[in-house]
PDBQT receptor file of N, H, CA, C and O in Angstrom, charges set to zero:
ATOM      1  N   MET A   1     153.700 149.471  33.954  1.00  0.00    +0.000 N 
ATOM      2  CA  MET A   1     152.507 149.294  33.054  1.00  0.00    +0.000 C 
ATOM      3  C   MET A   1     152.234 150.666  32.626  1.00  0.00    +0.000 C 
ATOM      4  O   MET A   1     151.789 150.829  31.490  1.00  0.00    +0.000 OA
ATOM      5  N   TYR A   2     152.445 151.681  33.391  1.00  0.00    +0.000 N 
ATOM      6  H   TYR A   2     152.807 151.548  34.314  1.00  0.00    +0.000 HD
ATOM      7  CA  TYR A   2     152.066 153.100  33.110  1.00  0.00    +0.000 C 
ATOM      8  C   TYR A   2     152.867 153.647  31.954  1.00  0.00    +0.000 C 
ATOM      9  O   TYR A   2     152.402 154.289  31.013  1.00  0.00    +0.000 OA
ATOM     10  N   ARG A   3     154.179 153.300  32.147  1.00  0.00    +0.000 N 
ATOM     11  H   ARG A   3     154.558 152.779  32.912  1.00  0.00    +0.000 HD
ATOM     12  CA  ARG A   3     155.135 153.717  31.151  1.00  0.00    +0.000 C 
ATOM     13  C   ARG A   3     154.862 153.168  29.806  1.00  0.00    +0.000 C 
ATOM     14  O   ARG A   3     154.921 153.838  28.775  1.00  0.00    +0.000 OA
ATOM     15  N   GLU A   4     154.567 151.941  29.869  1.00  0.00    +0.000 N 
ATOM     16  H   GLU A   4     154.519 151.397  30.707  1.00  0.00    +0.000 HD
ATOM     17  CA  GLU A   4     154.387 151.189  28.443  1.00  0.00    +0.000 C 
ATOM     18  C   GLU A   4     153.165 151.736  27.814  1.00  0.00    +0.000 C 
ATOM     19  O   GLU A   4     153.103 151.664  26.587  1.00  0.00    +0.000 OA
ATOM     20  N   HIS A   5     152.135 152.297  28.495  1.00  0.00    +0.000 N 
ATOM     21  H   HIS A   5     152.185 152.355  29.492  1.00  0.00    +0.000 HD
ATOM     22  CA  HIS A   5     150.957 152.666  28.019  1.00  0.00    +0.000 C 
ATOM     23  C   HIS A   5     150.725 154.303  28.264  1.00  0.00    +0.000 C 
ATOM     24  O   HIS A   5     149.608 154.760  28.504  1.00  0.00    +0.000 OA
ATOM     25  N   ASN A   6     151.781 155.023  28.183  1.00  0.00    +0.000 N 
ATOM     26  H   ASN A   6     152.689 154.652  27.988  1.00  0.00    +0.000 HD
ATOM     27  CA  ASN A   6     151.715 156.372  28.482  1.00  0.00    +0.000 C 
ATOM     28  C   ASN A   6     150.915 157.267  27.409  1.00  0.00    +0.000 C 
ATOM     29  O   ASN A   6     150.597 158.429  27.660  1.00  0.00    +0.000 OA
ATOM     30  N   GLU A   7     150.648 156.692  26.318  1.00  0.00    +0.000 N 
ATOM     31  H   GLU A   7     150.907 155.748  26.114  1.00  0.00    +0.000 HD
ATOM     32  CA  GLU A   7     149.948 157.369  25.194  1.00  0.00    +0.000 C 
ATOM     33  C   GLU A   7     148.349 157.125  25.402  1.00  0.00    +0.000 C 
ATOM     34  O   GLU A   7     147.534 157.654  24.646  1.00  0.00    +0.000 OA
ATOM     35  N   PHE A   8     148.006 156.376  26.365  1.00  0.00    +0.000 N 
ATOM     36  H   PHE A   8     148.668 155.946  26.979  1.00  0.00    +0.000 HD
ATOM     37  CA  PHE A   8     146.674 156.006  26.655  1.00  0.00    +0.000 C 
ATOM     38  C   PHE A   8     145.804 157.361  26.898  1.00  0.00    +0.000 C 
ATOM     39  O   PHE A   8     146.082 158.171  27.782  1.00  0.00    +0.000 OA
ATOM     40  N   ASP A   9     144.757 157.492  26.030  1.00  0.00    +0.000 N 
ATOM     41  H   ASP A   9     144.531 156.834  25.312  1.00  0.00    +0.000 HD
ATOM     42  CA  ASP A   9     143.982 158.755  26.171  1.00  0.00    +0.000 C 
ATOM     43  C   ASP A   9     142.710 158.329  27.080  1.00  0.00    +0.000 C 
ATOM     44  O   ASP A   9     141.867 157.543  26.646  1.00  0.00    +0.000 OA
ATOM     45  N   PRO A  10     142.635 158.887  28.336  1.00  0.00    +0.000 N 
ATOM     46  CA  PRO A  10     141.662 158.676  29.193  1.00  0.00    +0.000 C 
ATOM     47  C   PRO A  10     140.193 159.209  28.694  1.00  0.00    +0.000 C 
ATOM     48  O   PRO A  10     139.157 158.831  29.241  1.00  0.00    +0.000 OA
ATOM     49  N   LYS A  11     140.215 160.018  27.727  1.00  0.00    +0.000 N 
ATOM     50  H   LYS A  11     141.056 160.325  27.283  1.00  0.00    +0.000 HD
ATOM     51  CA  LYS A  11     138.925 160.450  27.074  1.00  0.00    +0.000 C 
ATOM     52  C   LYS A  11     138.745 159.893  25.660  1.00  0.00    +0.000 C 
ATOM     53  O   LYS A  11     137.882 160.355  24.914  1.00  0.00    +0.000 OA
ATOM     54  N   GLY A  12     139.585 158.869  25.284  1.00  0.00    +0.000 N 
ATOM     55  H   GLY A  12     140.286 158.494  25.891  1.00  0.00    +0.000 HD
ATOM     56  CA  GLY A  12     139.471 158.187  23.950  1.00  0.00    +0.000 C 
ATOM     57  C   GLY A  12     138.419 157.201  23.815  1.00  0.00    +0.000 C 
ATOM     58  O   GLY A  12     137.550 157.121  24.683  1.00  0.00    +0.000 OA
ATOM     59  N   ASN A  13     138.424 156.390  22.732  1.00  0.00    +0.000 N 
ATOM     60  H   ASN A  13     139.130 156.455  22.027  1.00  0.00    +0.000 HD
ATOM     61  CA  ASN A  13     137.287 155.533  22.543  1.00  0.00    +0.000 C 
ATOM     62  C   ASN A  13     137.382 154.332  23.434  1.00  0.00    +0.000 C 
ATOM     63  O   ASN A  13     136.364 153.815  23.894  1.00  0.00    +0.000 OA
ATOM     64  N   GLU A  14     138.646 153.855  23.699  1.00  0.00    +0.000 N 
ATOM     65  H   GLU A  14     139.473 154.275  23.325  1.00  0.00    +0.000 HD
ATOM     66  CA  GLU A  14     138.697 152.814  24.492  1.00  0.00    +0.000 C 
ATOM     67  C   GLU A  14     138.204 153.075  26.041  1.00  0.00    +0.000 C 
ATOM     68  O   GLU A  14     137.588 152.237  26.700  1.00  0.00    +0.000 OA
ATOM     69  N   SER A  15     138.549 154.267  26.467  1.00  0.00    +0.000 N 
ATOM     70  H   SER A  15     139.049 154.948  25.933  1.00  0.00    +0.000 HD
ATOM     71  CA  SER A  15     138.004 154.590  27.831  1.00  0.00    +0.000 C 
ATOM     72  C   SER A  15     136.629 154.730  28.018  1.00  0.00    +0.000 C 
ATOM     73  O   SER A  15     136.058 154.451  29.072  1.00  0.00    +0.000 OA
ATOM     74  N   LYS A  16     135.971 155.251  26.797  1.00  0.00    +0.000 N 
ATOM     75  H   LYS A  16     136.435 155.478  25.940  1.00  0.00    +0.000 HD
ATOM     76  CA  LYS A  16     134.531 155.491  26.696  1.00  0.00    +0.000 C 
ATOM     77  C   LYS A  16     133.894 153.983  26.634  1.00  0.00    +0.000 C 
ATOM     78  O   LYS A  16     132.846 153.749  27.235  1.00  0.00    +0.000 OA
ATOM     79  N   ALA A  17     134.498 153.076  25.960  1.00  0.00    +0.000 N 
ATOM     80  H   ALA A  17     135.349 153.266  25.472  1.00  0.00    +0.000 HD
ATOM     81  CA  ALA A  17     134.006 151.736  25.831  1.00  0.00    +0.000 C 
ATOM     82  C   ALA A  17     133.973 150.970  27.137  1.00  0.00    +0.000 C 
ATOM     83  O   ALA A  17     133.040 150.239  27.471  1.00  0.00    +0.000 OA
ATOM     84  N   VAL A  18     135.034 151.188  27.828  1.00  0.00    +0.000 N 
ATOM     85  H   VAL A  18     135.792 151.782  27.557  1.00  0.00    +0.000 HD
ATOM     86  CA  VAL A  18     135.166 150.473  29.279  1.00  0.00    +0.000 C 
ATOM     87  C   VAL A  18     134.092 151.207  30.220  1.00  0.00    +0.000 C 
ATOM     88  O   VAL A  18     133.368 150.513  30.934  1.00  0.00    +0.000 OA
ATOM     89  N   LEU A  19     133.998 152.419  30.225  1.00  0.00    +0.000 N 
ATOM     90  H   LEU A  19     134.587 152.982  29.645  1.00  0.00    +0.000 HD
ATOM     91  CA  LEU A  19     132.931 153.204  31.109  1.00  0.00    +0.000 C 
ATOM     92  C   LEU A  19     131.624 152.659  30.720  1.00  0.00    +0.000 C 
ATOM     93  O   LEU A  19     130.859 152.339  31.629  1.00  0.00    +0.000 OA
ATOM     94  N   HIS A  20     131.221 152.493  29.378  1.00  0.00    +0.000 N 
ATOM     95  H   HIS A  20     131.842 152.753  28.639  1.00  0.00    +0.000 HD
ATOM     96  CA  HIS A  20     130.022 152.185  28.867  1.00  0.00    +0.000 C 
ATOM     97  C   HIS A  20     129.647 150.746  29.449  1.00  0.00    +0.000 C 
ATOM     98  O   HIS A  20     128.558 150.536  29.983  1.00  0.00    +0.000 OA
ATOM     99  N   ASN A  21     130.697 149.713  29.294  1.00  0.00    +0.000 N 
ATOM    100  H   ASN A  21     131.582 149.884  28.860  1.00  0.00    +0.000 HD
ATOM    101  CA  ASN A  21     130.328 148.468  29.693  1.00  0.00    +0.000 C 
ATOM    102  C   ASN A  21     130.266 148.288  31.252  1.00  0.00    +0.000 C 
ATOM    103  O   ASN A  21     129.525 147.455  31.774  1.00  0.00    +0.000 OA
ATOM    104  N   LEU A  22     131.113 149.142  31.977  1.00  0.00    +0.000 N 
ATOM    105  H   LEU A  22     131.715 149.818  31.553  1.00  0.00    +0.000 HD
ATOM    106  CA  LEU A  22     130.969 149.121  33.407  1.00  0.00    +0.000 C 
ATOM    107  C   LEU A  22     129.536 149.694  33.835  1.00  0.00    +0.000 C 
ATOM    108  O   LEU A  22     128.912 149.238  34.793  1.00  0.00    +0.000 OA
ATOM    109  N   SER A  23     129.110 150.671  33.079  1.00  0.00    +0.000 N 
ATOM    110  H   SER A  23     129.617 151.041  32.300  1.00  0.00    +0.000 HD
ATOM    111  CA  SER A  23     127.733 151.239  33.285  1.00  0.00    +0.000 C 
ATOM    112  C   SER A  23     126.696 150.226  33.115  1.00  0.00    +0.000 C 
ATOM    113  O   SER A  23     125.794 150.109  33.944  1.00  0.00    +0.000 OA
ATOM    114  N   ILE A  24     126.786 149.471  32.052  1.00  0.00    +0.000 N 
ATOM    115  H   ILE A  24     127.519 149.567  31.379  1.00  0.00    +0.000 HD
ATOM    116  CA  ILE A  24     125.879 148.291  31.834  1.00  0.00    +0.000 C 
ATOM    117  C   ILE A  24     125.844 147.369  33.090  1.00  0.00    +0.000 C 
ATOM    118  O   ILE A  24     124.818 147.032  33.679  1.00  0.00    +0.000 OA
ATOM    119  N   LEU A  25     127.024 147.039  33.388  1.00  0.00    +0.000 N 
ATOM    120  H   LEU A  25     127.858 147.313  32.909  1.00  0.00    +0.000 HD
ATOM    121  CA  LEU A  25     127.151 145.957  34.534  1.00  0.00    +0.000 C 
ATOM    122  C   LEU A  25     126.463 146.532  35.828  1.00  0.00    +0.000 C 
ATOM    123  O   LEU A  25     125.768 145.849  36.579  1.00  0.00    +0.000 OA
ATOM    124  N   ASN A  26     126.721 147.782  35.988  1.00  0.00    +0.000 N 
ATOM    125  H   ASN A  26     127.286 148.337  35.378  1.00  0.00    +0.000 HD
ATOM    126  CA  ASN A  26     126.223 148.576  37.224  1.00  0.00    +0.000 C 
ATOM    127  C   ASN A  26     124.650 148.491  37.066  1.00  0.00    +0.000 C 
ATOM    128  O   ASN A  26     123.984 148.352  38.092  1.00  0.00    +0.000 OA
ATOM    129  N   GLY A  27     124.035 148.566  35.864  1.00  0.00    +0.000 N 
ATOM    130  H   GLY A  27     124.576 148.678  35.030  1.00  0.00    +0.000 HD
ATOM    131  CA  GLY A  27     122.665 148.688  35.698  1.00  0.00    +0.000 C 
ATOM    132  C   GLY A  27     122.078 147.272  35.931  1.00  0.00    +0.000 C 
ATOM    133  O   GLY A  27     120.980 147.116  36.466  1.00  0.00    +0.000 OA
ATOM    134  N   ILE A  28     122.797 146.324  35.539  1.00  0.00    +0.000 N 
ATOM    135  H   ILE A  28     123.689 146.451  35.105  1.00  0.00    +0.000 HD
ATOM    136  CA  ILE A  28     122.326 145.027  35.602  1.00  0.00    +0.000 C 
ATOM    137  C   ILE A  28     122.371 144.398  37.026  1.00  0.00    +0.000 C 
ATOM    138  O   ILE A  28     121.465 143.756  37.559  1.00  0.00    +0.000 OA
ATOM    139  N   PHE A  29     123.557 144.691  37.527  1.00  0.00    +0.000 N 
ATOM    140  H   PHE A  29     124.293 145.212  37.094  1.00  0.00    +0.000 HD
ATOM    141  CA  PHE A  29     123.805 144.279  38.982  1.00  0.00    +0.000 C 
ATOM    142  C   PHE A  29     123.744 145.475  39.918  1.00  0.00    +0.000 C 
ATOM    143  O   PHE A  29     124.780 145.800  40.498  1.00  0.00    +0.000 OA
ATOM    144  N   SER A  30     122.555 146.201  40.129  1.00  0.00    +0.000 N 
ATOM    145  H   SER A  30     121.713 145.937  39.658  1.00  0.00    +0.000 HD
ATOM    146  CA  SER A  30     122.701 147.256  40.910  1.00  0.00    +0.000 C 
ATOM    147  C   SER A  30     122.725 147.125  42.341  1.00  0.00    +0.000 C 
ATOM    148  O   SER A  30     122.987 148.077  43.075  1.00  0.00    +0.000 OA
ATOM    149  N   GLU A  31     122.463 145.987  42.749  1.00  0.00    +0.000 N 
ATOM    150  H   GLU A  31     122.251 145.213  42.152  1.00  0.00    +0.000 HD
ATOM    151  CA  GLU A  31     122.295 145.453  44.120  1.00  0.00    +0.000 C 
ATOM    152  C   GLU A  31     123.504 144.385  44.408  1.00  0.00    +0.000 C 
ATOM    153  O   GLU A  31     123.912 143.583  43.569  1.00  0.00    +0.000 OA
ATOM    154  N   LYS A  32     123.949 144.502  45.594  1.00  0.00    +0.000 N 
ATOM    155  H   LYS A  32     123.618 145.154  46.276  1.00  0.00    +0.000 HD
ATOM    156  CA  LYS A  32     125.036 143.512  45.894  1.00  0.00    +0.000 C 
ATOM    157  C   LYS A  32     124.680 142.099  45.498  1.00  0.00    +0.000 C 
ATOM    158  O   LYS A  32     123.604 141.578  45.794  1.00  0.00    +0.000 OA
ATOM    159  N   THR A  33     125.644 141.505  44.812  1.00  0.00    +0.000 N 
ATOM    160  H   THR A  33     126.518 141.928  44.572  1.00  0.00    +0.000 HD
ATOM    161  CA  THR A  33     125.293 140.117  44.303  1.00  0.00    +0.000 C 
ATOM    162  C   THR A  33     126.455 139.244  44.848  1.00  0.00    +0.000 C 
ATOM    163  O   THR A  33     127.623 139.410  44.497  1.00  0.00    +0.000 OA
ATOM    164  N   PRO A  34     126.044 138.297  45.737  1.00  0.00    +0.000 N 
ATOM    165  CA  PRO A  34     127.087 137.508  46.344  1.00  0.00    +0.000 C 
ATOM    166  C   PRO A  34     127.899 136.639  45.322  1.00  0.00    +0.000 C 
ATOM    167  O   PRO A  34     129.087 136.360  45.487  1.00  0.00    +0.000 OA
ATOM    168  N   GLU A  35     127.164 136.247  44.277  1.00  0.00    +0.000 N 
ATOM    169  H   GLU A  35     126.199 136.473  44.143  1.00  0.00    +0.000 HD
ATOM    170  CA  GLU A  35     127.769 135.396  43.386  1.00  0.00    +0.000 C 
ATOM    171  C   GLU A  35     128.894 135.949  42.507  1.00  0.00    +0.000 C 
ATOM    172  O   GLU A  35     129.727 135.276  41.900  1.00  0.00    +0.000 OA
ATOM    173  N   LEU A  36     128.791 137.231  42.534  1.00  0.00    +0.000 N 
ATOM    174  H   LEU A  36     128.115 137.778  43.028  1.00  0.00    +0.000 HD
ATOM    175  CA  LEU A  36     129.896 138.049  41.731  1.00  0.00    +0.000 C 
ATOM    176  C   LEU A  36     131.005 138.139  42.604  1.00  0.00    +0.000 C 
ATOM    177  O   LEU A  36     131.038 138.961  43.519  1.00  0.00    +0.000 OA
ATOM    178  N   GLU A  37     132.002 137.258  42.343  1.00  0.00    +0.000 N 
ATOM    179  H   GLU A  37     131.974 136.591  41.599  1.00  0.00    +0.000 HD
ATOM    180  CA  GLU A  37     133.463 137.433  43.053  1.00  0.00    +0.000 C 
ATOM    181  C   GLU A  37     134.355 138.119  42.165  1.00  0.00    +0.000 C 
ATOM    182  O   GLU A  37     134.027 138.326  40.997  1.00  0.00    +0.000 OA
ATOM    183  N   ARG A  38     135.484 138.496  42.641  1.00  0.00    +0.000 N 
ATOM    184  H   ARG A  38     135.750 138.328  43.590  1.00  0.00    +0.000 HD
ATOM    185  CA  ARG A  38     136.525 139.273  41.960  1.00  0.00    +0.000 C 
ATOM    186  C   ARG A  38     136.961 138.505  40.742  1.00  0.00    +0.000 C 
ATOM    187  O   ARG A  38     137.034 139.085  39.658  1.00  0.00    +0.000 OA
ATOM    188  N   TYR A  39     137.270 137.166  40.872  1.00  0.00    +0.000 N 
ATOM    189  H   TYR A  39     137.211 136.695  41.752  1.00  0.00    +0.000 HD
ATOM    190  CA  TYR A  39     137.876 136.436  39.791  1.00  0.00    +0.000 C 
ATOM    191  C   TYR A  39     136.842 136.297  38.709  1.00  0.00    +0.000 C 
ATOM    192  O   TYR A  39     137.345 136.139  37.596  1.00  0.00    +0.000 OA
ATOM    193  N   ASN A  40     135.502 136.314  38.742  1.00  0.00    +0.000 N 
ATOM    194  H   ASN A  40     135.093 136.442  39.645  1.00  0.00    +0.000 HD
ATOM    195  CA  ASN A  40     134.699 136.042  37.506  1.00  0.00    +0.000 C 
ATOM    196  C   ASN A  40     134.105 137.412  37.043  1.00  0.00    +0.000 C 
ATOM    197  O   ASN A  40     133.468 137.367  35.990  1.00  0.00    +0.000 OA
ATOM    198  N   VAL A  41     134.208 138.549  37.627  1.00  0.00    +0.000 N 
ATOM    199  H   VAL A  41     134.726 138.585  38.482  1.00  0.00    +0.000 HD
ATOM    200  CA  VAL A  41     133.892 139.819  37.059  1.00  0.00    +0.000 C 
ATOM    201  C   VAL A  41     134.524 140.101  35.694  1.00  0.00    +0.000 C 
ATOM    202  O   VAL A  41     133.843 140.535  34.766  1.00  0.00    +0.000 OA
ATOM    203  N   VAL A  42     135.836 139.849  35.580  1.00  0.00    +0.000 N 
ATOM    204  H   VAL A  42     136.390 139.496  36.334  1.00  0.00    +0.000 HD
ATOM    205  CA  VAL A  42     136.511 140.075  34.331  1.00  0.00    +0.000 C 
ATOM    206  C   VAL A  42     135.885 139.337  33.147  1.00  0.00    +0.000 C 
ATOM    207  O   VAL A  42     135.740 139.826  32.026  1.00  0.00    +0.000 OA
ATOM    208  N   SER A  43     135.507 138.017  33.547  1.00  0.00    +0.000 N 
ATOM    209  H   SER A  43     135.625 137.619  34.457  1.00  0.00    +0.000 HD
ATOM    210  CA  SER A  43     134.799 137.165  32.461  1.00  0.00    +0.000 C 
ATOM    211  C   SER A  43     133.464 137.807  32.111  1.00  0.00    +0.000 C 
ATOM    212  O   SER A  43     133.013 137.909  30.970  1.00  0.00    +0.000 OA
ATOM    213  N   LEU A  44     132.908 138.212  33.197  1.00  0.00    +0.000 N 
ATOM    214  H   LEU A  44     133.275 138.129  34.124  1.00  0.00    +0.000 HD
ATOM    215  CA  LEU A  44     131.465 138.691  32.841  1.00  0.00    +0.000 C 
ATOM    216  C   LEU A  44     131.489 140.153  32.035  1.00  0.00    +0.000 C 
ATOM    217  O   LEU A  44     130.622 140.496  31.231  1.00  0.00    +0.000 OA
ATOM    218  N   TYR A  45     132.507 140.847  32.362  1.00  0.00    +0.000 N 
ATOM    219  H   TYR A  45     133.212 140.568  33.015  1.00  0.00    +0.000 HD
ATOM    220  CA  TYR A  45     132.872 142.047  31.603  1.00  0.00    +0.000 C 
ATOM    221  C   TYR A  45     132.997 141.814  30.217  1.00  0.00    +0.000 C 
ATOM    222  O   TYR A  45     132.358 142.499  29.418  1.00  0.00    +0.000 OA
ATOM    223  N   CYS A  46     133.846 140.807  29.812  1.00  0.00    +0.000 N 
ATOM    224  H   CYS A  46     134.365 140.250  30.461  1.00  0.00    +0.000 HD
ATOM    225  CA  CYS A  46     134.070 140.514  28.486  1.00  0.00    +0.000 C 
ATOM    226  C   CYS A  46     132.928 140.008  27.791  1.00  0.00    +0.000 C 
ATOM    227  O   CYS A  46     132.770 140.334  26.614  1.00  0.00    +0.000 OA
ATOM    228  N   ILE A  47     131.975 139.128  28.458  1.00  0.00    +0.000 N 
ATOM    229  H   ILE A  47     132.104 138.863  29.414  1.00  0.00    +0.000 HD
ATOM    230  CA  ILE A  47     130.846 138.790  27.889  1.00  0.00    +0.000 C 
ATOM    231  C   ILE A  47     129.884 139.807  27.651  1.00  0.00    +0.000 C 
ATOM    232  O   ILE A  47     129.224 139.778  26.613  1.00  0.00    +0.000 OA
ATOM    233  N   ILE A  48     129.705 140.849  28.633  1.00  0.00    +0.000 N 
ATOM    234  H   ILE A  48     130.242 140.872  29.477  1.00  0.00    +0.000 HD
ATOM    235  CA  ILE A  48     128.826 141.970  28.382  1.00  0.00    +0.000 C 
ATOM    236  C   ILE A  48     129.274 142.896  27.209  1.00  0.00    +0.000 C 
ATOM    237  O   ILE A  48     128.470 143.441  26.453  1.00  0.00    +0.000 OA
ATOM    238  N   ALA A  49     130.602 143.022  27.125  1.00  0.00    +0.000 N 
ATOM    239  H   ALA A  49     131.255 142.578  27.738  1.00  0.00    +0.000 HD
ATOM    240  CA  ALA A  49     131.102 143.817  26.092  1.00  0.00    +0.000 C 
ATOM    241  C   ALA A  49     130.731 143.131  24.698  1.00  0.00    +0.000 C 
ATOM    242  O   ALA A  49     130.227 143.804  23.799  1.00  0.00    +0.000 OA
ATOM    243  N   GLU A  50     130.974 141.889  24.563  1.00  0.00    +0.000 N 
ATOM    244  H   GLU A  50     131.384 141.343  25.294  1.00  0.00    +0.000 HD
ATOM    245  CA  GLU A  50     130.592 141.101  23.290  1.00  0.00    +0.000 C 
ATOM    246  C   GLU A  50     129.210 141.172  23.049  1.00  0.00    +0.000 C 
ATOM    247  O   GLU A  50     128.845 141.526  21.928  1.00  0.00    +0.000 OA
ATOM    248  N   LEU A  51     128.313 140.875  23.978  1.00  0.00    +0.000 N 
ATOM    249  H   LEU A  51     128.610 140.587  24.889  1.00  0.00    +0.000 HD
ATOM    250  CA  LEU A  51     126.928 140.863  23.911  1.00  0.00    +0.000 C 
ATOM    251  C   LEU A  51     126.491 142.271  23.366  1.00  0.00    +0.000 C 
ATOM    252  O   LEU A  51     125.710 142.349  22.417  1.00  0.00    +0.000 OA
ATOM    253  N   ASP A  52     127.015 143.392  23.993  1.00  0.00    +0.000 N 
ATOM    254  H   ASP A  52     127.649 143.328  24.764  1.00  0.00    +0.000 HD
ATOM    255  CA  ASP A  52     126.638 144.699  23.687  1.00  0.00    +0.000 C 
ATOM    256  C   ASP A  52     126.988 145.061  22.164  1.00  0.00    +0.000 C 
ATOM    257  O   ASP A  52     126.335 145.906  21.550  1.00  0.00    +0.000 OA
ATOM    258  N   ARG A  53     127.976 144.420  21.643  1.00  0.00    +0.000 N 
ATOM    259  H   ARG A  53     128.506 143.734  22.141  1.00  0.00    +0.000 HD
ATOM    260  CA  ARG A  53     128.478 144.745  20.331  1.00  0.00    +0.000 C 
ATOM    261  C   ARG A  53     127.567 143.925  19.289  1.00  0.00    +0.000 C 
ATOM    262  O   ARG A  53     127.518 144.285  18.112  1.00  0.00    +0.000 OA
ATOM    263  N   GLN A  54     126.852 142.816  19.754  1.00  0.00    +0.000 N 
ATOM    264  H   GLN A  54     126.892 142.524  20.709  1.00  0.00    +0.000 HD
ATOM    265  CA  GLN A  54     126.091 142.187  18.673  1.00  0.00    +0.000 C 
ATOM    266  C   GLN A  54     124.641 141.928  18.998  1.00  0.00    +0.000 C 
ATOM    267  O   GLN A  54     123.897 141.306  18.241  1.00  0.00    +0.000 OA
ATOM    268  N   TYR A  55     124.267 142.443  20.179  1.00  0.00    +0.000 N 
ATOM    269  H   TYR A  55     124.871 142.949  20.795  1.00  0.00    +0.000 HD
ATOM    270  CA  TYR A  55     122.718 142.291  20.497  1.00  0.00    +0.000 C 
ATOM    271  C   TYR A  55     122.262 143.475  21.263  1.00  0.00    +0.000 C 
ATOM    272  O   TYR A  55     123.019 144.278  21.808  1.00  0.00    +0.000 OA
ATOM    273  N   VAL A  56     120.984 143.524  21.262  1.00  0.00    +0.000 N 
ATOM    274  H   VAL A  56     120.369 142.872  20.819  1.00  0.00    +0.000 HD
ATOM    275  CA  VAL A  56     120.166 144.725  22.028  1.00  0.00    +0.000 C 
ATOM    276  C   VAL A  56     120.132 144.141  23.461  1.00  0.00    +0.000 C 
ATOM    277  O   VAL A  56     119.280 143.308  23.771  1.00  0.00    +0.000 OA
ATOM    278  N   LEU A  57     121.058 144.582  24.325  1.00  0.00    +0.000 N 
ATOM    279  H   LEU A  57     121.750 145.259  24.074  1.00  0.00    +0.000 HD
ATOM    280  CA  LEU A  57     121.205 144.195  25.676  1.00  0.00    +0.000 C 
ATOM    281  C   LEU A  57     119.851 144.576  26.567  1.00  0.00    +0.000 C 
ATOM    282  O   LEU A  57     119.644 143.873  27.556  1.00  0.00    +0.000 OA
ATOM    283  N   SER A  58     119.066 145.485  26.316  1.00  0.00    +0.000 N 
ATOM    284  H   SER A  58     119.235 146.056  25.513  1.00  0.00    +0.000 HD
ATOM    285  CA  SER A  58     118.034 145.924  26.926  1.00  0.00    +0.000 C 
ATOM    286  C   SER A  58     116.882 144.766  27.061  1.00  0.00    +0.000 C 
ATOM    287  O   SER A  58     116.139 144.684  28.039  1.00  0.00    +0.000 OA
ATOM    288  N   GLU A  59     116.845 143.892  25.947  1.00  0.00    +0.000 N 
ATOM    289  H   GLU A  59     117.448 143.958  25.153  1.00  0.00    +0.000 HD
ATOM    290  CA  GLU A  59     115.890 142.867  25.988  1.00  0.00    +0.000 C 
ATOM    291  C   GLU A  59     116.430 141.744  26.785  1.00  0.00    +0.000 C 
ATOM    292  O   GLU A  59     115.625 140.847  27.036  1.00  0.00    +0.000 OA
ATOM    293  N   ILE A  60     117.673 141.616  27.247  1.00  0.00    +0.000 N 
ATOM    294  H   ILE A  60     118.327 142.345  27.043  1.00  0.00    +0.000 HD
ATOM    295  CA  ILE A  60     118.038 140.437  27.907  1.00  0.00    +0.000 C 
ATOM    296  C   ILE A  60     118.774 140.753  29.272  1.00  0.00    +0.000 C 
ATOM    297  O   ILE A  60     119.339 139.859  29.901  1.00  0.00    +0.000 OA
ATOM    298  N   LYS A  61     118.740 142.038  29.690  1.00  0.00    +0.000 N 
ATOM    299  H   LYS A  61     118.281 142.764  29.179  1.00  0.00    +0.000 HD
ATOM    300  CA  LYS A  61     119.295 142.378  31.048  1.00  0.00    +0.000 C 
ATOM    301  C   LYS A  61     118.688 141.689  32.214  1.00  0.00    +0.000 C 
ATOM    302  O   LYS A  61     119.409 141.407  33.171  1.00  0.00    +0.000 OA
ATOM    303  N   ASP A  62     117.439 141.399  32.218  1.00  0.00    +0.000 N 
ATOM    304  H   ASP A  62     116.854 141.628  31.440  1.00  0.00    +0.000 HD
ATOM    305  CA  ASP A  62     116.710 140.610  33.289  1.00  0.00    +0.000 C 
ATOM    306  C   ASP A  62     117.350 139.207  33.317  1.00  0.00    +0.000 C 
ATOM    307  O   ASP A  62     117.697 138.692  34.380  1.00  0.00    +0.000 OA
ATOM    308  N   LYS A  63     117.492 138.623  32.166  1.00  0.00    +0.000 N 
ATOM    309  H   LYS A  63     117.210 139.041  31.303  1.00  0.00    +0.000 HD
ATOM    310  CA  LYS A  63     117.996 137.246  32.102  1.00  0.00    +0.000 C 
ATOM    311  C   LYS A  63     119.450 137.246  32.622  1.00  0.00    +0.000 C 
ATOM    312  O   LYS A  63     119.841 136.329  33.344  1.00  0.00    +0.000 OA
ATOM    313  N   ILE A  64     120.167 138.160  32.299  1.00  0.00    +0.000 N 
ATOM    314  H   ILE A  64     119.849 138.905  31.713  1.00  0.00    +0.000 HD
ATOM    315  CA  ILE A  64     121.525 138.157  32.855  1.00  0.00    +0.000 C 
ATOM    316  C   ILE A  64     121.671 138.205  34.300  1.00  0.00    +0.000 C 
ATOM    317  O   ILE A  64     122.457 137.505  34.938  1.00  0.00    +0.000 OA
ATOM    318  N   SER A  65     120.808 139.137  34.823  1.00  0.00    +0.000 N 
ATOM    319  H   SER A  65     120.169 139.706  34.305  1.00  0.00    +0.000 HD
ATOM    320  CA  SER A  65     120.963 139.325  36.324  1.00  0.00    +0.000 C 
ATOM    321  C   SER A  65     120.426 138.115  37.066  1.00  0.00    +0.000 C 
ATOM    322  O   SER A  65     120.856 137.844  38.187  1.00  0.00    +0.000 OA
ATOM    323  N   GLU A  66     119.479 137.368  36.458  1.00  0.00    +0.000 N 
ATOM    324  H   GLU A  66     119.129 137.588  35.548  1.00  0.00    +0.000 HD
ATOM    325  CA  GLU A  66     119.006 136.200  37.131  1.00  0.00    +0.000 C 
ATOM    326  C   GLU A  66     120.113 135.120  37.047  1.00  0.00    +0.000 C 
ATOM    327  O   GLU A  66     119.936 134.015  37.560  1.00  0.00    +0.000 OA
TER     328      GLU A  66
């Protein structure tokens, strides 16, 4: 996988977007959440990324964490 993506820029836009979305998730789920299992975090990440592109997440972060 590394050889196939050796031109990936860790300081590029894709990296910044991933770090931004992970930061949002960390803010929403700052405490250990037993419902978040390894298999559903990827789906949640995709949802957060899409919501961040289309909405103001600060208004709905509490609802997401509930």
